[in-house]
N, C-alpha and C positions, 0 to 999 in steps of 0.2 A: 653632588649631582642631584638634581631634582627632576622627578618625572611626574607629569600631570596625568591623572587618570580621569577620563571622561566616562563615568559609569553609564550615563544615559545612552551615549553612542554605542558603547560595548553591548549593552542590553538590547538596544534596537537592532544591532547587527546580528546578535544571537537569535532573536525572534524571527528576523527575516530569513536566516539560514534554516531555522527549524521549520518554518512554513514551506520553504522550497523542498526541504527533505521530506516532509509529509506528503506533499503533492507528488514528488517522484516515487515515493513508496506506494501511493494509491495507484498511480499509472502502471507501475511494475506489477502490482497485484491484479489489475485489470488484464494486463497482457498475459500473465500466467494463467488466469482463469479461462481466458480464451483458448490458450494453447492446451490446457488440461481438459477441455470439453471433448469428450469422445465423439468422433464423427458418426458413429453408428447409433447413437442414442439421440432421439429427438426430444429435447427438453422443453420445447415450446418457447424457448427464449433465444432470440438471435444474438449474434456476437455484439451487435450494437446496443443491446440491453445491459451489457456489463459496464459498470461505471464505478466511480468512487466519490466520496464526499468527506470534507474535513469536519470533524466534530471537536469543537473547542480548539485549544491551542496545542494539544498534545496527542491527537488521535486522528487517524484516517480510516474510514470504513470502506471496504471493497464490497460492492453490491453485484451479485451474480444471481439473478432470479432463477428459481427452479420449479419445475412442475412435475416432480416425481417423488419417489419414496425418500422422505427426509432421513429415516434411519440409515438407509444405504448411503445417502449423501454424506452424512457425518463421518462415516467410517472410510468410504472408498471414493467419494465423488470429487467433483471439481474443486470445491473449497478445501477439502481435506488435503488434496495434492498441493494446492496453492499454499496452505499453511505450512506444509513441509518444506517447500522450496523458497518461500519468501524471506525467511531470516537470513539466508546467505546473501540474497540481493540487498536486503536492508543493511547488512554489515558493509558491503561495498559502497552503498550510497552514503552511509554514515562517514566512512573514511573520505569520500569525495567532498562532502559538504563541510565536515568539521575537522578534517585533517588527521 
């Protein structure tokens, strides 16, 4: 029995799935950043200012502007909470896109 392997097609499919996975992770990070924004703190940034961008083939960056104490943000703020919650979401997305 002979099986033909089309490496280019397999690699193209993997890259396509990886890009979709990164986009989904970026959008999930945006949503988490919006949900983690405390309603009683005026950060000067609207919900619409939160976004994401793909960097290269293997990274998505979540952007949530802030206009307050960076020291407190790193420990207790929007992105600190998002960093704690995002790996679980990424695990689910990884299973969805890669099986």
